[in-house]
C-alpha positions as CSV (number, residue, x, y, z in Angstrom):
1,M,0.0,0.0,0.0
2,T,1.3,3.5,-0.9
3,R,1.5,6.0,1.9
4,N,-0.5,9.2,1.3
5,T,1.8,12.1,1.9
6,T,-0.6,14.8,0.7
7,K,-1.5,17.4,3.2
8,R,-5.2,17.3,4.1
9,P,-7.3,20.5,4.6
10,V,-8.8,21.2,8.0
11,I,-11.9,23.4,8.1
12,V,-12.8,24.8,11.6
13,V,-16.5,25.7,12.1
14,T,-17.4,27.7,15.2
15,G,-20.2,29.9,16.5
16,F,-22.5,30.1,19.5
17,L,-25.2,27.7,20.3
18,G,-28.2,28.1,18.0
19,S,-26.2,30.1,15.4
20,G,-26.5,27.4,12.7
21,K,-23.2,25.4,13.0
22,T,-24.9,22.0,12.7
23,T,-27.2,23.1,9.9
24,L,-24.1,24.4,8.0
25,L,-22.3,21.1,8.6
26,R,-25.2,19.0,7.4
27,S,-25.3,21.1,4.2
28,I,-21.5,20.8,3.7
29,L,-21.5,17.1,4.3
30,S,-24.4,16.4,1.9
31,A,-22.2,17.4,-1.0
32,P,-20.8,14.4,-3.0
33,S,-17.3,16.0,-2.9
34,M,-17.3,15.7,0.9
35,E,-17.6,11.9,0.9
36,Y,-14.2,11.3,2.6
37,T,-14.5,14.0,5.3
38,A,-13.9,13.2,8.9
39,V,-15.7,15.4,11.4
40,L,-14.5,16.1,14.9
41,V,-17.2,17.6,17.2
42,N,-16.5,19.2,20.5
43,E,-19.2,20.2,22.9
44,F,-18.9,22.0,26.2
45,G,-20.4,19.7,28.8
46,K,-21.0,16.0,29.1
47,V,-23.5,15.4,26.4
48,G,-22.7,16.2,22.7
49,L,-26.1,16.9,21.1
50,D,-24.6,18.0,17.8
51,H,-22.7,14.7,17.5
52,H,-26.0,12.8,17.5
53,L,-27.6,15.2,15.0
54,L,-24.7,14.9,12.6
55,R,-24.4,11.1,13.0
56,K,-27.4,10.8,10.7
57,V,-25.4,12.4,7.9
58,D,-21.9,11.0,8.4
59,E,-20.7,7.9,10.3
60,N,-17.1,9.2,10.4
61,I,-17.7,11.6,13.3
62,R,-15.8,11.6,16.5
63,L,-16.8,13.4,19.7
64,L,-13.9,14.9,21.6
65,G,-13.9,14.7,25.4
66,G,-15.8,17.0,27.7
67,G,-14.6,20.5,28.2
68,C,-13.7,23.1,25.7
69,L,-11.5,21.8,22.9
70,C,-9.6,25.0,22.7
71,C,-8.8,25.4,26.4
72,T,-8.2,22.0,27.9
73,V,-8.1,19.0,25.6
74,R,-5.7,19.9,22.7
75,E,-4.1,16.5,23.4
76,D,-7.4,14.9,22.4
77,L,-7.3,16.9,19.1
78,V,-3.8,15.7,18.3
79,K,-4.7,12.1,19.2
80,A,-7.9,12.2,17.1
81,L,-6.1,13.6,14.1
82,L,-3.3,11.0,14.5
83,D,-5.8,8.2,14.8
84,L,-7.5,9.4,11.6
85,L,-4.1,9.4,9.8
86,D,-3.3,5.9,11.1
87,M,-6.7,4.6,9.9
88,D,-6.2,6.2,6.5
89,Q,-2.7,4.7,6.2
90,R,-3.9,1.2,7.2
91,G,-6.7,1.4,4.6
92,M,-9.5,1.5,7.2
93,I,-10.9,4.8,5.9
94,K,-10.2,7.2,3.1
95,L,-9.3,10.6,4.5
96,E,-9.4,13.7,2.3
97,R,-10.2,16.4,4.7
98,V,-11.2,17.1,8.3
99,I,-13.9,19.5,9.7
100,I,-13.6,20.5,13.3
101,E,-16.7,21.9,14.9
102,T,-16.0,23.7,18.2
103,S,-18.2,24.6,21.1
104,G,-19.6,28.2,21.0
105,L,-17.5,28.8,24.1
106,A,-14.3,28.1,22.3
107,D,-11.5,30.3,21.2
108,P,-10.4,28.6,17.9
109,A,-6.8,30.1,18.0
110,P,-5.4,27.1,20.0
111,I,-6.8,24.7,17.4
112,L,-5.1,26.6,14.6
113,F,-1.8,26.8,16.6
114,T,-2.0,23.0,17.3
115,V,-2.5,22.0,13.7
116,L,0.2,24.5,12.4
117,T,2.9,23.8,15.0
118,D,2.5,20.1,16.1
119,P,5.7,18.4,14.8
120,I,3.6,15.6,13.1
121,L,0.3,17.3,12.3
122,Q,2.0,20.2,10.4
123,H,3.3,17.7,7.9
124,H,-0.1,16.1,7.2
125,F,-2.7,18.9,7.7
126,Y,-3.1,22.5,6.8
127,I,-5.8,25.0,7.8
128,E,-8.0,25.6,4.8
129,C,-10.4,28.1,6.5
130,V,-12.2,29.1,9.6
131,I,-16.0,29.6,9.3
132,V,-17.9,31.4,12.0
133,T,-21.7,31.3,12.3
134,I,-23.3,34.2,14.1
135,D,-27.0,34.7,14.3
136,A,-28.5,38.1,13.5
137,V,-30.9,38.0,16.4
138,N,-28.2,37.6,19.2
139,G,-25.0,38.6,17.3
140,H,-24.6,42.0,19.0
141,L,-25.3,40.5,22.4
142,H,-22.7,37.8,22.0
143,L,-20.1,40.3,20.7
144,D,-20.9,42.6,23.7
145,H,-20.8,40.0,26.4
146,Q,-18.8,36.9,25.2
147,P,-15.1,37.5,24.5
148,E,-15.0,34.2,22.7
149,S,-17.3,35.6,20.1
150,I,-14.8,38.4,19.2
151,K,-12.0,35.8,19.1
152,Q,-13.9,33.7,16.7
153,V,-14.6,36.6,14.4
154,V,-11.0,37.8,14.5
155,V,-9.7,34.5,13.0
156,A,-12.5,33.9,10.6
157,D,-12.1,33.6,6.9
158,K,-15.8,33.4,6.4
159,I,-18.6,34.7,8.7
160,I,-22.1,33.5,8.0
161,V,-24.7,35.7,9.5
162,T,-27.8,33.5,10.0
163,K,-31.4,34.1,10.9
164,T,-31.5,37.2,8.7
165,D,-35.2,36.7,8.2
166,L,-35.9,37.3,11.9
167,V,-34.5,40.9,12.0
168,T,-34.7,44.0,9.8
169,S,-32.4,44.5,6.9
170,E,-31.0,47.5,8.8
171,D,-30.1,45.2,11.8
172,V,-28.4,42.8,9.4
173,E,-26.4,45.6,7.9
174,N,-25.4,47.0,11.3
175,L,-24.2,43.6,12.4
176,S,-22.3,43.1,9.2
177,T,-20.7,46.5,9.5
178,R,-19.6,45.7,13.1
179,L,-18.2,42.3,12.0
180,H,-16.3,43.9,9.1
181,S,-14.8,46.4,11.6
182,I,-13.6,43.5,13.7
183,N,-12.3,41.5,10.8
184,P,-12.1,43.5,7.5
185,T,-10.7,40.5,5.5
186,A,-13.4,38.0,6.3
187,K,-16.0,37.3,3.7
188,I,-19.4,38.0,5.2
189,I,-22.3,35.8,3.9
190,K,-25.9,36.6,4.9
191,S,-28.2,33.6,5.2
192,V,-31.5,32.5,6.7
193,Y,-30.6,28.9,7.6
194,A,-26.7,28.7,7.4
195,D,-26.9,26.6,4.3
C-alpha cells in the first residue's frame, strides 16, 4: 500500500449555540465532494447533542472529550487527528479532509496553533479556512458579552450571518458592519438557515 503524503485540509467551524453550525455542517457534508471527510465535534459539557444530530449524515464523526477543545483538551485533538491518519494509512478509511466543529464557548486560535505547530500534524494537515456562524438576532449581544465571540470573528475567513429573516435588513447591515470592523478581511455571507 502506498503511503499518502498529501496534506489534508482542515476546516474549523465555530459559533455560539443556535447560530447554525450543525445546519451548516449538514449542508456541507451532503455534497458528494465531501464523501471522505472526517468530522471532529467538541461540545462543552457532558452530552454532545450536535454529535448525535450529525451522525445521521456521516458515520465518520468523533466526539472529543468533555470540556472546551480550545482550552483543555488539545491533546485529544492531536490524538484524534493522528488516529485518523493511522486509519487512513492502514486502509480502514479514506481521509481527504477534516472538519472540526468547536463549542460556541471556544477560542479557535489554539486549534489553529496546534495544527500548524505540532511536529507531526503540520506535515499532514493545513488550515483551509475558519468559518464562524453568528445569528443576526443575538449577534450584538454575543459580541458585547462573550469575549470568545470576538476571538472567533477575528480569526474567521468566512462569517455566516444566520437568521437574517428574523430581524430587519438594517439590523443585518449594522451587524455586518460591526463584523467587518472587527475582521475586515473575512467574507461575510448573509443567510437564513446557514446553508
